[in-house]
C-alpha positions in Angstrom: 144.4 126.1 112.1 140.6 126.5 111.8 138.5 126.6 108.7 138.0 130.3 109.3 141.7 130.9 109.0 141.5 129.8 105.3 139.0 132.5 104.6 141.4 135.3 105.5 142.9 137.1 102.4 146.4 138.4 103.3 146.9 142.0 102.3 143.4 142.6 101.0 143.1 145.7 103.2 145.8 148.2 104.2 146.5 151.0 106.6 146.5 154.0 104.3 147.2 156.8 106.9 148.5 157.3 110.4 148.3 160.2 112.8 149.2 161.1 116.4 149.0 164.0 118.7 151.8 165.0 121.0 152.2 162.9 124.1 152.2 164.6 127.5 151.3 164.6 131.2 148.7 167.3 130.8 147.3 167.9 127.3 144.9 170.6 128.3 142.5 169.2 125.7 139.5 166.9 125.9 139.7 163.3 124.6 137.4 164.3 121.8 139.8 167.1 120.7 142.7 164.7 120.9 140.8 162.1 118.8 139.9 164.7 116.2 143.5 165.9 115.9 145.0 162.4 115.5 142.3 161.4 113.1 142.7 164.5 110.9 146.4 163.9 110.8 145.8 160.3 109.7 143.4 161.4 107.0 145.8 164.0 105.8 148.5 161.4 105.6 146.3 159.3 103.4 145.1 162.3 101.4 141.4 161.6 102.3 138.8 164.3 102.9 137.4 163.8 106.4 133.8 163.8 105.0 134.6 160.6 103.2 135.0 158.6 106.4 132.1 156.1 106.6 133.3 153.8 109.4 134.8 154.3 112.9 136.1 151.7 115.3 136.9 152.7 118.9 138.2 151.1 122.1 135.4 150.1 124.5 137.1 152.1 127.2 137.3 155.3 125.2 135.3 158.3 126.4 134.8 159.4 122.7 131.8 157.8 120.9 131.8 157.1 117.2 129.0 159.6 116.5 130.8 162.3 118.4 134.0 161.8 116.4 132.0 161.6 113.1 130.1 164.8 113.9 133.4 166.6 114.7 134.9 165.4 111.4 131.9 166.5 109.3 131.3 162.9 108.2 128.5 162.7 105.6 127.1 159.3 106.7 128.6 156.8 109.1 127.6 153.4 107.8 129.6 151.3 110.2 130.8 151.6 113.8 132.2 149.2 116.2 134.4 148.7 119.2 136.9 146.2 120.7 138.7 145.8 123.9 139.0 145.9 126.8 141.9 148.4 127.0 145.2 147.2 125.8 143.9 144.0 124.4 141.9 145.9 121.8 144.0 147.9 119.3 145.0 145.1 116.9 141.5 143.7 117.2 140.1 147.2 116.4 142.2 147.3 113.2 141.1 143.8 112.4 137.5 144.8 112.8 138.0 147.7 110.4 139.6 145.4 107.9 136.6 143.0 108.2 134.2 145.9 107.7 136.0 147.0 104.5 136.2 143.4 103.2 132.5 142.9 103.9 131.5 146.0 102.1 130.1 147.7 105.2 132.4 150.7 104.8 135.2 151.9 102.6 137.1 154.3 104.8 137.4 153.2 108.4 139.1 155.3 111.1 140.5 153.4 114.1 141.5 155.6 117.1 142.3 155.7 120.7 142.2 158.9 122.7 142.7 159.4 126.4 143.9 161.7 129.1 145.6 158.9 130.9 147.7 161.1 133.1 145.6 164.2 133.7 142.3 162.4 133.5 141.4 158.7 134.0 144.5 157.1 135.4 144.0 153.3 135.0 146.7 152.5 137.5 144.7 154.0 140.4 142.2 152.0 142.4 139.4 154.5 142.0 139.9 154.9 138.3 140.0 151.2 137.8 136.6 151.0 139.3 135.4 153.8 137.1 136.8 152.2 134.0 135.8 148.7 134.9 132.4 149.2 136.4 130.1 146.4 137.0 131.5 143.1 135.7 135.1 143.8 136.5 135.0 141.4 139.5 137.4 143.7 141.3 135.2 143.4 144.4 136.6 139.9 145.0 140.2 141.1 145.1 140.3 144.8 146.3 139.4 144.0 150.0 142.3 141.5 150.1 145.0 143.9 148.9 145.1 143.2 145.1 144.3 146.7 144.0 146.5 147.8 141.1 147.8 146.5 137.8 151.3 146.8 139.1 150.5 144.3 141.9 148.9 141.9 139.4 151.9 141.9 137.1 154.3 141.6 140.1 152.5 138.3 141.0 152.9 137.1 137.4 156.6 138.0 137.4 157.3 136.1 140.7 155.4 133.1 139.4 157.4 133.2 136.2 160.6 133.1 138.1 159.4 130.2 140.3 158.1 128.1 137.4 161.4 128.4 135.5 163.7 127.9 138.5 165.4 131.2 138.3 166.1 133.8 140.9 164.2 137.1 140.9 167.5 138.8 140.4 168.0 136.9 137.2 164.5 137.7 136.0 165.1 141.4 136.8 168.2 141.3 134.5 165.9 140.2 131.6 163.3 142.9 132.5 166.0 145.5 132.6 167.0 144.5 129.0 163.5 145.2 127.8 163.3 148.6 129.6 166.7 149.6 128.3 165.9 148.7 124.8 162.7 150.7 124.8 164.5 153.7 126.4 167.3 153.5 123.9 164.7 153.8 121.1 162.9 156.6 122.8 166.1 158.6 123.0 166.0 158.9 119.2 162.3 159.7 118.9 161.4 163.4 119.3 157.8 162.5 120.0 158.7 160.2 123.0 158.3 161.5 126.5 161.7 160.1 127.4 163.3 161.6 124.3 167.0 162.3 125.1 166.6 161.0 128.6 169.2 158.2 128.7 169.2 155.3 131.2 171.9 152.9 132.3 171.4 149.5 133.7 172.7 150.8 137.0 170.0 153.6 136.9 167.4 151.0 136.2 168.3 149.0 139.2 168.6 152.1 141.4 165.0 153.1 140.6 162.5 152.6 143.4 160.7 149.3 143.9 157.0 149.8 143.4 155.6 146.2 143.5 158.4 143.7 144.1 160.0 142.7 141.8 158.8 145.5 139.5 160.6 148.8 139.7 159.7 152.3 138.5 161.1 151.7 135.0 159.2 148.4 134.6 156.0 150.5 134.5 154.5 152.2 131.4 154.1 156.0 131.2 150.6 157.2 132.0 150.0 159.6 129.2 147.7 162.1 127.5 147.4 161.7 123.7 145.7 160.0 120.8 146.6 157.9 117.8 144.6 157.0 114.7 144.9 155.0 111.5 142.8 154.8 108.4 141.9 151.4 106.9 140.7 150.8 103.4 141.1 148.3 100.6 144.7 147.9 99.4 143.5 148.5 95.8 142.2 151.9 96.8 145.1 152.7 99.1 147.6 152.4 96.2 146.0 155.5 94.7 146.2 157.6 97.8 148.8 160.0 99.1 151.0 157.7 101.3 152.6 154.3 101.0 150.0 151.7 101.9 150.9 149.1 104.5 148.9 145.9 103.9 147.4 144.0 106.8 149.0 140.5 106.2 147.3 138.9 109.1 145.1 139.6 112.1 144.0 137.3 115.0 142.4 137.3 118.4 142.4 134.7 121.1 141.5 134.0 124.7 142.4 130.4 125.2 140.5 128.1 127.6 139.6 129.1 131.1 140.1 132.8 130.4 138.0 133.8 133.5 135.6 136.7 133.7 136.3 140.4 134.5 139.0 142.7 133.4 142.3 141.7 135.0 142.5 140.2 138.5 140.4 137.0 137.9 143.1 135.9 135.4 145.1 134.9 138.5 142.7 132.0 138.8 143.7 130.5 135.5 145.5 127.2 135.3 148.6 129.1 134.2 149.3 132.8 134.7 152.5 132.7 132.7 151.1 131.5 129.4 148.6 134.0 128.1 145.9 134.4 125.5 148.6 135.6 123.1 149.7 131.9 122.9 146.2 131.0 121.7 146.2 133.8 119.1 149.7 133.1 117.7 149.0 129.9 115.6 146.1 131.6 113.9 148.1 134.8 113.3 151.0 133.1 111.7 148.8 130.5 109.9 146.8 133.2 108.2 150.0 134.9 107.0 151.8 131.8 106.0 154.7 132.9 108.1 156.7 131.9 111.2 158.2 133.9 114.1 161.6 133.7 112.2 160.0 135.8 109.4 159.4 138.8 111.7 161.8 141.7 111.1 160.7 144.0 113.9 158.1 143.8 116.6 155.9 146.3 118.5 155.0 144.2 121.5 152.5 145.5 124.1 154.5 146.7 127.1 152.3 148.0 129.9 155.0 146.4 132.1 158.2 144.7 131.2 157.0 141.3 132.3 154.1 141.7 129.8 156.5 141.9 126.9 158.7 139.1 128.3 155.9 136.6 128.4 154.7 137.5 124.9 158.1 136.9 123.5 157.6 133.3 124.5 153.9 133.1 123.6 154.6 134.2 120.0 157.4 131.7 119.7 160.5 133.9 119.5 162.2 132.0 122.3 161.5 128.8 124.2 159.6 128.9 127.5 161.8 130.3 130.3 164.4 131.8 127.9 163.1 135.3 127.4 164.8 136.5 130.5 168.1 135.7 128.9 167.7 138.1 126.0 170.1 141.1 126.1 169.5 144.7 125.3 171.6 144.4 122.1 169.3 141.7 120.8 166.2 143.9 121.3 167.5 147.1 119.8 167.9 148.2 116.2 170.4 145.9 114.6 169.6 143.0 116.9 167.9 139.7 116.2 164.5 141.1 117.2 164.3 144.9 117.4 161.5 145.7 119.9 159.2 148.7 120.3 161.2 151.0 118.1 159.4 154.2 119.1 160.1 153.6 122.8 156.9 151.7 123.4 154.6 152.3 126.4 157.6 152.2 128.7 159.4 155.2 127.2 157.3 156.8 124.4 153.7 157.0 125.8 150.9 154.7 127.0 148.1 155.1 124.4 146.8 151.6 125.1 148.6 150.0 122.2 147.6 152.4 119.3 151.0 154.0 119.2 152.4 150.5 118.5 150.2 150.2 115.4 151.4 153.6 114.2 155.0 152.7 114.7 154.5 149.4 112.9 153.3 151.3 109.8 156.4 153.6 110.0 158.7 150.6 110.1 157.2 149.1 106.9 157.2 152.5 105.2 160.8 153.0 106.2 160.1 156.3 108.2 160.8 155.3 111.8 163.2 157.3 113.9 164.8 153.9 114.7 164.4 152.3 111.3 165.3 148.6 111.0 167.2 148.2 107.7 165.2 146.2 105.2 162.2 145.7 107.5 159.4 144.1 105.5 157.4 142.2 108.2 156.3 143.8 111.5 154.4 142.1 114.3 152.1 144.3 116.4 150.5 142.9 119.6 147.8 144.0 121.9 148.1 142.2 125.2 146.2 140.2 127.8 145.1 139.5 130.5 141.4 139.6 129.2 142.3 138.4 125.7 144.9 139.0 123.0 144.9 140.4 119.5 147.7 140.9 117.0 148.6 142.1 113.5 151.2 141.3 111.0 152.0 144.2 108.7 154.0 143.9 105.5 155.1 145.7 102.3 152.8 146.0 99.4 153.8 143.6 96.7 
């Protein structure tokens, strides 16, 4: 643990409000409208006048700028703005940046948001949209001509490498991936906001779904979605006097590890290992700052753009030994299990809001208001995943 880890003050800042729009395939609204709706909901949850906002943190891939959101909210004066990313590696880092701004006195009321029309607008799974989103510096030009064109292909290579390294058949790996998909679907079935609400899935139906990028099937992929989520970060002392139950940020961490490689995604295939990710580098700092271990986590919201993404993080964060995550069962990952996972349905079955819906669900679990509430949940892990880098939060009860 570095010297900087000792400077972190667990619980000094809190998430005081959460908000979300509906999640859909076609919102019919601009990303700015979605951002305003989610932010106003979060501020209302906290009982804060929108004019009091003085800080905004966004994703570096968001089409909504901080000044645009501030103007739409009627903010009096924006004294801090920032961004983190790229994409799904950003949300926990965005919250951490907001907490740092509050702790440093740069702002007192910081909104963290992610808004996107990820189904009806920019679809990050498409080759053309990846180019538009990544732009210069993505290094995609070194991979696209040779057939590596989509995120699904990238994660399929990772999945096959994982099976090879751990001496297991692809069929055995798929059983583990199915358990993750089924756990997320089970939770979405109880969540009215989830796109797969009430749409059950059996293991047989999972395996019957079409193969998109071997060994990843349809239900190993996240749901491209329109929508937005937002949270409000302020000091815990102030949050205690606001409208809703504050949820302290016990720990926050980011990490890349060595030899991270440049670009957005594909160059990560050139790392010494493609089955141990930057989340493994972030984990010791995260738990060290909190004074906790993986055994202390009651519930986890683990980034799940693909099932294999979640499986690898279960090992990176120390919940199971290397090569053992594929042996976890659906029962272990659902409410009442040893590690309840993605209790809103996650990206696989609720919506893909680049990880911000995981932060919102983490707050609900600590408040005791989730549609799949884990009994006695007091510590929640929220992760934002590689390949470019990793960030994570530990949320806890106010003591």
